[in-house]
ROBA-631064 format. One record per residue (C-alpha): residue in one letter; x, y, z. Coordinates in steps of 0.05 Angstrom, whole numbers, plus 32768, in hexadecimal, padded with zeros to 4 digits. Example, Ala and Ser with C-alpha at 12.3 -4.5 7.8 and 13.67 -1.06 7.14 Angstrom:
{pt "A",{80F6,7FA6,809C}}
{pt "S",{8111,7FEB,808F}}
END
This chain:
{pt "X",{7DD5,7FA4,83E3}}
{pt "X",{7D98,7F7C,83D0}}
{pt "X",{7DA0,7F32,83C1}}
{pt "X",{7D94,7F24,8378}}
{pt "X",{7D8B,7EE5,8350}}
{pt "X",{7D6D,7ECA,830F}}
{pt "X",{7D28,7EE6,8300}}
{pt "X",{7D2E,7F20,8331}}
{pt "X",{7D12,7F62,8316}}
{pt "X",{7D27,7FA0,833C}}
{pt "X",{7D4F,7FE2,8333}}
{pt "X",{7D8B,7FC0,8354}}
{pt "X",{7D90,7F91,8319}}
{pt "X",{7D9D,7FCD,82EC}}
{pt "X",{7DD8,7FE1,8318}}
{pt "X",{7DF1,7F99,8316}}
{pt "X",{7DEE,7F99,82CA}}
{pt "X",{7E14,7FDA,82C6}}
{pt "X",{7E4B,7FC0,82F3}}
{pt "X",{7E50,7F80,82CB}}
{pt "X",{7E53,7FA8,828A}}
{pt "X",{7E8D,7FD0,82A6}}
{pt "X",{7EB0,7F8D,82B2}}
{pt "X",{7EAA,7F7C,8269}}
{pt "X",{7E68,7F55,8266}}
{pt "X",{7E41,7F6C,8229}}
{pt "X",{7DFC,7F63,8247}}
{pt "X",{7DBC,7F8A,823F}}
{pt "X",{7DB3,7FBA,8279}}
{pt "X",{7D6E,7FB4,8298}}
{pt "X",{7D4B,7FA7,82DA}}
{pt "X",{7D3F,7F5E,82C9}}
{pt "X",{7D6F,7F27,82E0}}
{pt "X",{7D6E,7EFF,82A0}}
{pt "X",{7D93,7EBF,828B}}
{pt "X",{7DC6,7EEC,826A}}
{pt "X",{7DD3,7F0F,82AC}}
{pt "X",{7DD4,7ECD,82D1}}
{pt "X",{7E0A,7EB3,82A2}}
{pt "X",{7E33,7EF3,82AB}}
{pt "X",{7E2E,7EEF,82F7}}
{pt "X",{7E44,7EA7,82F8}}
{pt "X",{7E7F,7EB6,82CA}}
{pt "X",{7E92,7EF1,82F8}}
{pt "X",{7E8D,7EC4,8335}}
{pt "X",{7EB8,7E8E,8312}}
{pt "X",{7EEE,7EC0,8300}}
{pt "X",{7EF0,7EDD,8346}}
{pt "X",{7EF2,7E9C,836D}}
{pt "X",{7EAB,7EA5,8389}}
{pt "X",{7E76,7E70,8392}}
{pt "X",{7E57,7E67,834D}}
{pt "X",{7E0D,7E6A,835C}}
{pt "X",{7DF5,7EA6,8334}}
{pt "X",{7DDC,7EC7,8374}}
{pt "X",{7DF4,7F0E,837F}}
{pt "X",{7DFA,7F12,83CB}}
{pt "X",{7E29,7F37,83F9}}
{pt "X",{7E69,7F15,83E0}}
{pt "X",{7E5C,7F1E,8396}}
{pt "X",{7E45,7F66,83A0}}
{pt "X",{7E84,7F74,83C9}}
{pt "X",{7EB4,7F5A,8394}}
{pt "X",{7E8C,7F79,835B}}
{pt "X",{7E8D,7FBE,837C}}
{pt "X",{7ED7,7FB7,838C}}
{pt "X",{7EE6,7FA7,8344}}
{pt "X",{7EC0,7FE5,832E}}
{pt "X",{7ED9,8012,8366}}
{pt "X",{7EE8,805A,8353}}
{pt "X",{7EEC,8099,837C}}
{pt "X",{7EA6,80B5,8387}}
{pt "X",{7E9B,80FE,8374}}
{pt "X",{7EA0,812A,83B1}}
{pt "X",{7E5B,8147,83A2}}
{pt "X",{7E39,8105,838F}}
{pt "X",{7E03,810E,83C4}}
{pt "X",{7DF0,8151,83A5}}
{pt "X",{7DD8,812C,8367}}
{pt "X",{7DA0,8109,838C}}
{pt "X",{7D59,8123,8391}}
{pt "X",{7D4B,813E,83D7}}
{pt "X",{7D0B,8141,8400}}
{pt "X",{7D10,818D,83FD}}
{pt "X",{7D10,818A,83B1}}
{pt "X",{7CCD,8165,83B1}}
{pt "X",{7CAF,8195,83E4}}
{pt "X",{7CC5,81D1,83BC}}
{pt "X",{7CA9,81B1,837C}}
{pt "X",{7C66,81A2,839D}}
{pt "X",{7C60,81EA,83B7}}
{pt "X",{7C76,8208,8375}}
{pt "X",{7C40,81E3,834D}}
{pt "X",{7C0A,81E0,8382}}
{pt "X",{7C0E,8195,8387}}
{pt "X",{7C04,8165,83C0}}
{pt "X",{7C48,814B,83D8}}
{pt "X",{7C2E,8103,83D9}}
{pt "X",{7C1B,8109,838F}}
{pt "X",{7C61,8124,837E}}
{pt "X",{7C82,80EB,83A4}}
{pt "X",{7C56,80B9,8380}}
{pt "X",{7C6C,80D2,833C}}
{pt "X",{7CB5,80D6,8353}}
{pt "X",{7CB3,808D,8369}}
{pt "X",{7C90,8071,832B}}
{pt "X",{7CAC,809D,82F4}}
{pt "X",{7CF4,80A6,830A}}
{pt "X",{7CFE,805F,8322}}
{pt "X",{7D2A,807C,8358}}
{pt "X",{7D65,8087,832A}}
{pt "X",{7D78,80C4,8301}}
{pt "X",{7DC2,80B6,82FA}}
{pt "X",{7DEB,807A,82E5}}
{pt "X",{7E28,805C,8306}}
{pt "X",{7E54,8085,82D6}}
{pt "X",{7E37,80C3,82F6}}
{pt "X",{7E12,80D7,82B7}}
{pt "X",{7DC7,80E2,82B2}}
{pt "X",{7D9C,80A7,829F}}
{pt "X",{7D89,80A8,8255}}
{pt "X",{7D65,8080,8220}}
{pt "X",{7D77,808D,81D8}}
{pt "X",{7D40,808A,81A3}}
{pt "X",{7D58,807B,815C}}
{pt "X",{7D16,808D,813B}}
{pt "X",{7D17,80D1,815D}}
{pt "X",{7D5F,80DA,8144}}
{pt "X",{7D45,80CC,80FE}}
{pt "X",{7D12,8105,8104}}
{pt "X",{7D42,8135,8126}}
{pt "X",{7D74,812D,80ED}}
{pt "X",{7D3D,813D,80BB}}
{pt "X",{7D2B,817C,80E2}}
{pt "X",{7D73,8193,80D9}}
{pt "X",{7D73,8188,808E}}
{pt "X",{7D99,8146,8091}}
{pt "X",{7D7E,810B,806A}}
{pt "X",{7D81,80CF,809A}}
{pt "X",{7D7B,809E,8060}}
{pt "X",{7DC3,80B1,804E}}
{pt "X",{7DDC,8093,808F}}
{pt "X",{7DA8,805B,8095}}
{pt "X",{7DD0,801A,8091}}
{pt "X",{7DE1,7FDB,80B8}}
{pt "X",{7E1C,7FFD,80DA}}
{pt "X",{7DEF,802E,80FE}}
{pt "X",{7DAD,8009,8102}}
{pt "X",{7DAF,800B,814E}}
{pt "X",{7DAC,8058,8151}}
{pt "X",{7D88,806E,8111}}
{pt "X",{7D46,8050,80F9}}
{pt "X",{7D05,806E,80DE}}
{pt "X",{7CD3,804C,810D}}
{pt "X",{7CD1,8041,8158}}
{pt "X",{7CEC,7FFF,8173}}
{pt "X",{7D0A,7FEA,81B5}}
{pt "X",{7D35,7FB2,819A}}
{pt "X",{7D73,7FDF,819B}}
{pt "X",{7D6B,7FF7,81E2}}
{pt "X",{7DA8,7FE6,820B}}
{pt "X",{7D98,8007,824D}}
{pt "X",{7DC3,8029,8283}}
{pt "X",{7E08,8040,8270}}
{pt "X",{7E04,801C,822D}}
{pt "X",{7DD2,8050,8215}}
{pt "X",{7E0C,8082,8214}}
{pt "X",{7E2F,8055,81E1}}
{pt "X",{7DF3,805D,81B4}}
{pt "X",{7DF0,80A8,81C0}}
{pt "X",{7E3A,80B1,81B1}}
{pt "X",{7E33,8088,8171}}
{pt "X",{7DFA,80B5,815B}}
{pt "X",{7E20,80F5,816C}}
{pt "X",{7E5B,80E0,8141}}
{pt "X",{7E33,80C5,8106}}
{pt "X",{7E45,8103,80DE}}
{pt "X",{7E78,813B,80E3}}
{pt "X",{7E43,8171,80E5}}
{pt "X",{7E35,818D,812C}}
{pt "X",{7DEB,8184,811C}}
{pt "X",{7DF4,8139,8129}}
{pt "X",{7E07,8145,8171}}
{pt "X",{7DCC,8173,817D}}
{pt "X",{7D9C,8143,815B}}
{pt "X",{7DB7,8109,8184}}
{pt "X",{7DB1,812E,81C6}}
{pt "X",{7D6A,8141,81B3}}
{pt "X",{7D5A,80F7,81A6}}
{pt "X",{7D67,80DD,81EC}}
{pt "X",{7D3B,80E1,8229}}
{pt "X",{7D5F,80FC,8266}}
{pt "X",{7D62,80F4,82B1}}
{pt "X",{7D32,80DC,82E6}}
{pt "X",{7CF4,80EE,82BF}}
{pt "X",{7D0E,80DD,827A}}
{pt "X",{7CFF,811F,8257}}
{pt "X",{7D10,811D,820D}}
{pt "X",{7D47,814D,81F7}}
{pt "X",{7D1E,816A,81BF}}
{pt "X",{7CF0,818B,81F3}}
{pt "X",{7D29,81B8,820A}}
{pt "X",{7D16,81FA,81EB}}
{pt "X",{7CCC,81F1,81F8}}
{pt "X",{7CDC,81E7,8241}}
{pt "X",{7D03,8228,8245}}
{pt "X",{7D4B,820F,823C}}
{pt "X",{7D79,8235,820C}}
{pt "X",{7D84,81F6,81E2}}
{pt "X",{7D8D,81AB,81E9}}
{pt "X",{7DD5,81B2,8201}}
{pt "X",{7DBD,81E1,8238}}
{pt "X",{7D87,81AF,824C}}
{pt "X",{7DBA,8175,824E}}
{pt "X",{7DEB,819D,8278}}
{pt "X",{7DB3,81A9,82AB}}
{pt "X",{7DA2,815F,82AC}}
{pt "X",{7DEB,8150,82BC}}
{pt "X",{7DE8,817A,82FC}}
{pt "X",{7DB8,8154,832A}}
{pt "X",{7D74,8133,8331}}
{pt "X",{7D58,8176,834B}}
{pt "X",{7D62,8190,8304}}
{pt "X",{7D3E,8153,82E9}}
{pt "X",{7D03,8165,8316}}
{pt "X",{7D03,81AC,82FC}}
{pt "X",{7D00,8194,82B4}}
{pt "X",{7CC8,8165,82C7}}
{pt "X",{7CA0,819F,82E4}}
{pt "X",{7CAA,81C8,82A6}}
{pt "X",{7C93,818D,827B}}
{pt "X",{7C54,8184,82A5}}
{pt "X",{7C44,81CE,82A0}}
{pt "X",{7C4F,81D2,8255}}
{pt "X",{7C25,8194,8247}}
{pt "X",{7BEA,81A3,8274}}
{pt "X",{7BF6,8168,82A3}}
{pt "X",{7BF7,818E,82E5}}
{pt "X",{7BAB,818E,82EA}}
{pt "X",{7BAA,8142,82E8}}
{pt "X",{7BDE,813D,831E}}
{pt "X",{7BB9,816F,834A}}
{pt "X",{7B79,8147,8342}}
{pt "X",{7B9D,8104,8348}}
{pt "X",{7B7F,80F0,8305}}
{pt "X",{7BB2,80B9,82FD}}
{pt "X",{7B99,809D,82BB}}
{pt "X",{7B97,80E1,8299}}
{pt "X",{7BDB,80F2,82B5}}
{pt "X",{7BF8,80B0,829E}}
{pt "X",{7BDB,80B7,8259}}
{pt "X",{7BF6,80FE,8251}}
{pt "X",{7C3B,80EC,8269}}
{pt "X",{7C45,80A5,824E}}
{pt "X",{7C13,80A2,8215}}
{pt "X",{7BDB,8072,8207}}
{pt "X",{7C06,8035,8219}}
{pt "X",{7C07,8046,8263}}
{pt "X",{7BD2,8011,8272}}
{pt "X",{7C01,7FDA,825C}}
{pt "X",{7C31,7FEC,8295}}
{pt "X",{7BF8,7FFD,82C5}}
{pt "X",{7C19,8040,82CF}}
{pt "X",{7BDB,8061,82EA}}
{pt "X",{7BCF,8029,831C}}
{pt "X",{7C17,802D,8334}}
{pt "X",{7C10,8078,833E}}
{pt "X",{7BD0,8070,8366}}
{pt "X",{7BEF,803B,8392}}
{pt "X",{7C2D,8066,839F}}
{pt "X",{7C02,80A2,83AF}}
{pt "X",{7BD9,807A,83E0}}
{pt "X",{7C19,8066,8404}}
{pt "X",{7C35,80AD,8409}}
{pt "X",{7BF3,80CE,841B}}
{pt "X",{7BF2,80A4,845C}}
{pt "X",{7C34,80C1,8474}}
END
């Protein structure tokens, strides 16, 4: 495993946070090794008779993984995206394989499932607000301090928890009311899998309903890729990917704020790398 320490920013830090969370550390799960993570690591090292330096090297990784050990699913490898999946996708949509690999690297962040074997999600409380209204439920009735982290009228990221903790928010939203409509609205208000497709797109993408979409997302990353293809097709983004018009593609997929994250530049750089192979 990769050596991690304070100020490191990488996908491995997300895994570290998830493992620490399972050990009882109520930290925000992200790819940034913050002071909060540093304190948790040092406390874990202290409690497990390790050198207390805040550096997650081989010894700390070993003990942490042992503490979180659980039998791996026999078909765990089947959940991962395969080279053949990308080739099939490229052929299906008349795309250059290097372009597909570029999007897969930048958009999926190399991770469609969490350590609890569930698809990666991000719950959006403002979407939940609107989804309840669509189902004839007045969100103001449930808008209070007890549920402020899952139900609010305007977008904000202050309630994001990341990783497995997003399922705590999803479950809270699903059980906010006794009506089954709450569950459907909640599932529709999360983005799912490697390419973070919102649940409310389900029917438009050809799924029976949101539950059908979610069940497909729970199968493997290949299903995540299929949903991504349907999304690109429905939203007219394939032409930009075929032409390698990275700015237009980024704007269509991520919105006008793509420039802040230099999403188009990252795509162009990744494409240049893969097109040489």
